[in-house]
N, C-alpha and C positions, 0 to 999 in steps of 0.2 A: 782400410779393409772394406770391400764392397758388401752390401747386405745380400742375403740369399734372395733369389727370386721367389716371390710368393704372392698370394692374393686370390680373390675369387675367380680370376680369369684362367686359373690353371685347369686345363681340360683333363689331363691324365697325370697321375703320379706314378713314376716308375716303380716296378716291384720286381723282386728276385728272391730266391731262397737264400737264406743266410747260413754260412757254415760256422761251426765251432772250431776253435783252435785246439787240436788234440795231439797227444803223443801216441802214436800207434798207427796201424794200417787204416787208411780211410780213402775210399775211392770217390772221385768227383762224379756227380750225376751228369750224364751227357745232355739231358733235356732241361737242365736247370743250372745255369752257370753259377759256380760258387757253392752249390749245394753238396752235401755228402749223401751218398746212397744209403739206403737202408741195409743193415748188415744181416746176412742170412746164413753164415757159417754155423754148422751144428755138428755135434757128435751123431753118428748113425743112430736113428731111433729117437732122437731128442728134438727133432725139428719143430714139432707142435709146441712143446713146453718152452723151448727157447724163444719162439715167436711171441708167446704170451709174455715172457719176461722182458722182451725188447719193445713191445708194442707202444707203450706210452713214450718211451725214450725216442723211438724212431718218429713218432708223430711230432714231438716237440722239435727235433733238429731239422725237420723238413718243412716247417711252416715258413711261408714267405714273409719278408719284411716289406711293407707298403709304406716306405718312407723316402721316396725318391728325391724329394726336395732337399734332403739333408745329405745326399750322396757325397762322399769324399770330404767329410768334415770331422773336426775333433773339438770337443767341448770339455772344458775343465771347470771345476768348482768344488763345492763342499756339501756334505750331508751333515745335518745337525747331529751333534753328539757322536759322530763317527770320524769326520775329517775329510781328507781329499778324495775326490772322485773324478773319473775321466770316462767320457762317452765317446767311442770312436766308431764312425760309420764309414765303411769302405765305399769305393766307387762302384763295387758290385752289390752294395747294400748289405754285405756282411756287417754285423755290429757286435760290439762288446762293451761291457761296463766294468770298469776296474776300480776297486776300492783301495786307497792307500797312496803313498808316495813312492817314487823310485820304480824299479822294475818288478814285474810279477815274480813270485817265488817259483823255483824249479823243483818239481817233485822227485823224490827218491823212492824206489819201490818198497824198501823194507824199513822205512822210518816214517815219522809223523810229517804232516803237511798243513800249513796255514794256521794251525792253532797249537803250535808246539809248546807254548808256555801258558796256555789258557785252557779252560774247560770248553771243549769243542761244542758241546750241545748247548752251552749258554750263549753262544755267539749268534746274533741275528745276521750280521754281514761278516764275511771272512776277508780281513785285511790281507793284502798281497794276492788275492784271488781274482781271477777273470771270470765274469759272468757272460757267456755268449747269449745274444739276444735273437730270439726267433718270434715271428708273429707280431712284430711291432706295427703300429698304425699311426698315421697323421691324418687328422680330420679338421677341416675348416667348417666352423658352425655357421649359424644364421648371421652372425656378426663377423666382419672382417678381422675383429680383434680376438675372436674365438678360434685359436689355432692350437689344437691339443695333440701333443705327441704322447702316445700311450705305449708303455714298455711292460713286458712280463718277463720276469727272471726266474729260472729254475733255481730254487734255494740251495741246492747241493751241486749245481753245475760246476763251481770252481774245482771240485774234486775229480772231475772227469779225467783230466790227464793223469792224475795219480791212480785212479781206479784202473785205467787202461794199462798201467804197468804191472798190475797184479795178475797172478795165474790162478784161475778158479780150480777147485778140486771137488770131487764128488763127496756128497754127504756121507761120513763114515758110518752113520746109523740111519739109513733112509727108511721111510715107511715101506711096508710091504708092497712090492711091485713098482716102487718109484726109483728108477735107476737114473733119472735125469735131474735130480736135485743137486745143484752145484752152487758153491759159495766160497767164502773166505774164512769164516769162523763160526762153525755150528755149535761147538762146545768151547766156551771161553772162561778163563779164570785169571785172577790177579795174584801178585805176590807169591811166586813170580808170574809174569804175564805169559799166558799160554793160549794157543788157539788150536784145537783139535790135536792136542798132544805135543805140539811144537812150541818152543820158546820163541816169543816175538817181542818186538819193541812195544812198550806200553802205550805210546801215542798211536802207533799203528793199530793197536787193538781197540783203542778208544774210538778211532775214526770208523773202523769197520763194525764194531760190536755196539758201542753206545750210541754213536751218531747214525749208523746205518747208511753211510755215504755211498756205498757201492751196491749195485745189483749185478748178478752174474748169470750168464748162460753157460752152456757146456764148454764154450770156447773163448769167452771174453767177459770182462767186467767193465762197467761204465757207471756214470753218476745216477743215483737213484732219482727217478723222475715220477712224481705223483700226478702231474697234470700237464696238459699241453694246450696251447691256444686253440680254440675251436671245440674243445671238449666241454661237457657240462661243468659248470663251476663247482668247485669243492672248497670247503674251508681249509685254509693253510696249505693250499696246493702250490702257491707261487707268491713271489714278491711282485707287487705291481706299482708302477710309477705313472703319474699323470702330470705332464709338464706343459705349460702354456708358452708358446713361442712368441717373443717380442722381436720383430724384425728390425726395429729401430735401435734397440739396445743390444741386438744379437745375443739374446739371453733366453735360456730355457728355465723356467722356475715353476715349482709346484711341490709335490710331496711324493714320498715313497712309503709303501706299507711293507713292513717286515715282521718277523716274529722270531723269538728264541725257540730253538728246536725241542727243548724240554717242556715248553708251555703251550697253551692253546689260545693265547690272546695276541692280537696284532698291535704293533706300534706304528705310529705315523710320524715320519720325520721330514722336515723340509729339505728340499734338494734344489740348489741353484747352480746352473752351469752357464758358461760364457763361451762363445766361439773363439777358438784360438788358431784354427787352421782351416783352410778351404782350398779347393782347386785353383 
């Protein structure tokens, strides 16, 4: 296996916008190969409110990945206390981080997803879930041994394909004059599990109400996104990984910062990945 080309002599690292793998309608941006266009569909009169709801999500998924040196590679390894992990970087610089063994889980609209037998809000990383990566960077420092790959993960992005299967409905009891408030569970109760008067799967309700995994406009739902690369930093807005690249060992090693969604403290776990595939 030949090493990736790297070193201080690299003049330009390729960059492109990275798409996320979603289930639903998604148009490819003509001026950014592999990128998804910002979504602008709205119910009449709700354009402004919908744009506000979508703003951070759209900024996140249209951030370019500046990691051209790793184009077309697959890296496998482990996260301490979590298990198997895979980093896949496409030839178009689309990238995703997968936690777990086997194939990713397939969502069903009216059932739970990724945390079926667990407390969803207690999980820092969702096993069986895919984290699309946007805004990744690779920087060579003052020393040729200082090669840092920086990744930012939207903590709830594995739920994006599940959220996209949902149908938003209008708030049954909106504030006066607010006809553009849409969501999935404005009034929730358990035993039996109900959302806005309808009986629902209890894990579905936990993801929607307790975890708050989805945000909705008048026409669509998507993964709740609190922060996008390039925005002013906020506490608990993303999971971040910093990995040093060793070209001799073909290894990425470092750490990833995560948090449990019910708590306010971060956890730092070691992350080690080895190159298993390349062009």
